[in-house]
C-alpha positions as CSV (number, residue, x, y, z in Angstrom):
1,M,101.3,188.3,48.2
2,N,104.0,190.3,46.4
3,D,102.7,190.2,42.8
4,N,105.2,192.8,41.7
5,L,108.1,190.6,42.7
6,R,106.5,187.5,41.2
7,H,105.9,189.3,37.8
8,A,109.5,190.7,37.8
9,M,110.9,187.2,38.4
10,A,108.7,185.7,35.7
11,A,109.9,188.4,33.3
12,A,113.5,187.6,34.1
13,R,112.8,183.9,33.8
14,L,114.0,183.2,37.3
15,Q,112.6,180.8,39.9
16,A,112.8,181.2,43.6
17,T,115.7,178.8,43.8
18,D,117.6,180.9,41.2
19,L,117.1,184.0,43.3
20,A,118.1,182.2,46.5
21,T,121.3,181.0,44.8
22,A,122.3,184.4,43.5
23,L,121.7,186.0,46.9
24,A,123.1,183.1,49.0
25,V,119.8,182.8,51.0
26,D,117.5,179.9,51.7
27,P,114.8,179.3,49.1
28,K,112.3,179.5,51.9
29,T,113.4,183.1,52.5
30,V,112.5,184.0,48.9
31,H,109.1,182.3,49.2
32,R,108.5,184.5,52.3
33,W,109.2,187.5,50.2
34,L,106.8,186.4,47.6
35,K,104.2,186.0,50.3
36,G,104.6,189.6,51.3
37,R,107.5,189.8,53.8
38,I,109.8,192.8,53.2
39,P,113.5,191.8,52.9
40,Y,116.3,193.5,54.6
41,P,117.6,196.5,52.6
42,R,120.7,194.8,51.3
43,H,118.5,192.0,49.9
44,R,116.0,194.4,48.4
45,W,118.8,196.2,46.6
46,A,120.4,193.0,45.4
47,V,117.0,191.6,44.1
48,A,116.3,194.9,42.3
49,D,119.8,194.8,40.7
50,L,119.4,191.2,39.7
51,L,116.0,191.7,38.1
52,Q,117.0,195.1,36.6
53,V,114.1,197.0,38.1
54,E,113.8,199.7,40.7
55,E,113.4,198.8,44.3
56,A,110.2,200.9,44.5
57,D,108.7,198.8,41.7
58,L,109.0,195.7,43.9
59,W,108.3,197.2,47.3
60,P,106.5,200.6,46.8
61,E,105.9,200.7,50.6
62,V,109.5,201.4,51.3
63,T,109.9,204.3,48.8
64,Q,109.2,206.8,51.6
65,R,112.2,205.7,53.5
66,H,114.5,206.6,50.6
67,R,113.4,210.1,49.8
68,A,116.5,211.5,51.5
69,F,118.6,209.9,48.8
70,N,119.1,211.8,45.6
71,D,119.4,210.4,42.1
72,E,123.1,209.9,42.6
73,V,123.0,207.7,45.7
74,H,121.5,204.3,44.9
75,A,122.2,202.6,48.2
76,I,124.4,202.7,51.3
77,Y,125.6,199.4,52.9
78,P,126.8,199.5,56.5
79,H,129.7,197.1,55.7
80,R,131.4,195.8,52.6
81,W,130.5,192.2,53.6
82,A,126.8,193.3,53.5
83,V,127.0,194.0,49.8
84,P,125.4,190.9,48.2
85,R,127.5,188.9,45.8
86,A,124.9,189.4,43.1
87,T,125.4,193.2,43.4
88,W,129.1,192.8,42.6
89,R,128.4,190.6,39.7
90,H,125.7,192.8,38.3
91,L,127.9,195.9,38.6
92,F,130.7,194.4,36.5
93,Q,128.4,192.6,34.1
94,S,126.5,195.8,33.4
95,A,129.6,197.6,32.0
96,T,129.7,198.2,28.3
97,R,132.7,200.5,28.2
98,E,134.8,200.6,31.4
99,I,135.5,198.5,34.5
100,G,137.9,199.9,37.2
101,I,139.1,198.4,40.4
102,L,141.2,200.5,42.8
103,T,142.1,198.9,46.1
104,Y,145.1,197.6,48.1
105,S,144.5,193.9,47.5
106,G,140.8,193.3,46.5
107,L,141.4,189.7,47.6
108,F,137.7,189.1,48.2
109,L,137.1,189.7,44.5
110,A,140.2,187.9,43.3
111,E,139.3,184.8,45.2
112,D,135.9,184.7,43.4
113,T,136.6,182.7,40.2
114,G,133.2,183.7,38.8
115,I,134.2,187.4,39.1
116,I,137.6,186.8,37.5
117,R,135.9,184.9,34.6
118,L,133.4,187.7,34.2
119,L,136.2,190.3,34.0
120,V,138.1,188.3,31.5
121,N,134.9,187.9,29.3
122,Q,134.2,191.6,29.5
123,A,137.7,192.4,28.4
124,R,137.5,190.0,25.5
125,V,134.3,191.6,24.2
126,G,135.9,195.1,24.3
127,V,135.2,196.5,27.8
128,R,138.3,198.2,29.1
129,V,139.3,196.6,32.4
130,R,141.8,198.4,34.7
131,V,142.9,196.9,38.0
132,L,144.9,199.0,40.5
133,L,146.4,197.1,43.4
134,G,148.8,198.4,46.0
135,D,152.5,197.9,45.4
136,P,153.4,195.1,48.0
137,D,156.7,196.9,48.6
138,A,155.1,200.3,49.2
139,S,155.1,201.9,52.7
140,A,151.4,202.8,52.3
141,V,150.5,199.1,52.0
142,A,152.5,198.2,55.1
143,T,150.9,201.1,57.0
144,R,147.4,200.0,56.0
145,G,148.1,196.5,57.2
146,I,149.1,197.9,60.6
147,D,146.1,200.1,60.7
148,E,143.8,197.2,60.1
149,G,145.5,195.2,62.8
150,I,146.7,192.4,60.5
151,G,150.4,193.5,60.2
152,S,152.4,195.0,57.4
153,T,153.7,191.7,56.0
154,V,150.2,190.2,55.9
155,M,148.8,193.0,53.8
156,A,151.7,192.7,51.4
157,A,151.2,189.0,51.1
158,R,147.5,189.6,50.4
159,V,148.4,191.8,47.5
160,R,150.8,189.2,46.1
161,N,148.0,186.6,46.3
162,A,145.6,188.9,44.6
163,L,148.2,189.6,41.8
164,A,148.5,185.8,41.2
165,L,144.7,185.4,41.1
166,Y,144.2,188.3,38.7
167,Q,146.7,186.7,36.2
168,P,144.0,185.4,33.8
169,L,143.6,189.1,32.8
170,A,147.3,189.2,31.7
171,G,147.8,189.3,28.0
172,I,144.3,190.4,27.2
173,E,144.3,193.4,25.0
174,N,141.7,195.5,26.9
175,A,142.9,194.5,30.4
176,E,145.7,196.0,32.4
177,I,147.0,195.7,36.0
178,R,149.0,198.4,37.7
179,L,150.5,198.8,41.1
180,H,150.1,202.1,43.1
181,Q,151.8,203.5,46.2
182,T,149.0,205.8,47.1
183,V,147.4,206.3,50.6
184,L,143.9,205.2,49.9
185,Y,141.0,206.8,51.7
186,N,138.5,204.7,49.7
187,S,138.5,201.6,47.5
188,I,136.7,202.3,44.3
189,Y,134.9,199.8,42.1
190,R,133.4,201.2,38.9
191,A,131.4,200.0,35.9
192,D,130.8,202.8,33.4
193,A,129.0,205.5,35.4
194,E,128.2,203.3,38.5
195,L,130.5,203.0,41.5
196,L,130.7,201.1,44.7
197,V,132.9,203.2,47.1
198,N,134.3,201.3,50.1
199,S,135.4,203.9,52.7
200,H,138.5,203.2,54.8
201,A,138.4,203.9,58.5
202,Y,141.4,203.8,60.8
203,G,141.6,200.6,62.8
204,T,138.8,199.0,60.8
205,P,139.2,196.3,58.1
206,A,137.8,197.4,54.7
207,A,135.3,194.5,54.9
208,Q,133.7,196.1,58.0
209,A,133.6,199.7,56.6
210,P,130.6,201.2,54.7
211,V,130.0,201.1,51.0
212,I,128.2,203.7,49.0
213,H,126.6,202.8,45.6
214,L,126.7,205.8,43.4
215,R,125.6,206.7,39.9
216,A,127.3,209.5,38.1
217,V,124.5,211.8,37.0
218,E,126.2,215.2,37.0
219,P,129.7,216.3,36.2
220,E,130.2,218.1,39.5
221,A,128.6,215.5,41.8
222,A,130.2,213.1,44.3
223,A,130.7,210.3,41.8
224,A,132.8,212.5,39.6
225,T,135.2,213.2,42.5
226,Y,135.8,209.5,42.9
227,L,136.2,208.9,39.1
228,A,138.8,211.7,39.0
229,S,140.6,210.2,42.0
230,F,140.8,206.9,40.2
231,E,142.3,208.5,37.1
232,R,145.0,210.3,39.2
233,V,146.1,207.1,40.9
234,W,146.1,205.3,37.5
235,A,148.3,208.0,36.0
236,D,150.9,207.6,38.7
237,A,150.8,203.8,39.0
238,K,153.3,201.4,37.3
239,A,152.5,198.4,35.3
240,S,152.6,195.1,37.1
241,T,155.4,192.8,36.0
242,Q,153.8,189.6,37.5
């Protein structure tokens, strides 16, 4: 039996069905975890995020495997699609000062009405929300579409779709959407000092590429580099007119 997990769920007032829904798994899977089965890494990280505890508190036996990580690297996901939905929601929900999204289309987030509603609510309570999407007329956007094998016009269309879906943020004082013409080597998703960095690989759709979950703990560490990159793109981007 995993009493640590059971107690953490009780403290969070969550049932097995609640956890299963948040992670998009079968409730029987959660019951197996409670009986002692160790989840896949992506599920362990998502559960820890959802319950707001450390992974080692729930599964001390896997701590040894993570000793190669420093305090800055929270997790590494082999693909963006492997990042649980609960992790994205927890990331943006945890922000108290700043949310930033830097991508070409970010359509996978824009199509999630729950995420859009969360961003709107965060902006309304005073969190600064900045969304940077690729300019659909930019050559960098067309090139990225070709690189991913979906074609230049498809990528531009994805951006325009995303712009339409992000429109609930328009007119909110603390929210702003800008368009950039930058060649992106990574997509960056930040909430205060936490980041999910989705690397871009030639010939590989972003959803298939790895994601690193970072926490900015030192001014000169890796997270600071990505935060500075975000600010540079923001400074050169133009406001969306849509």
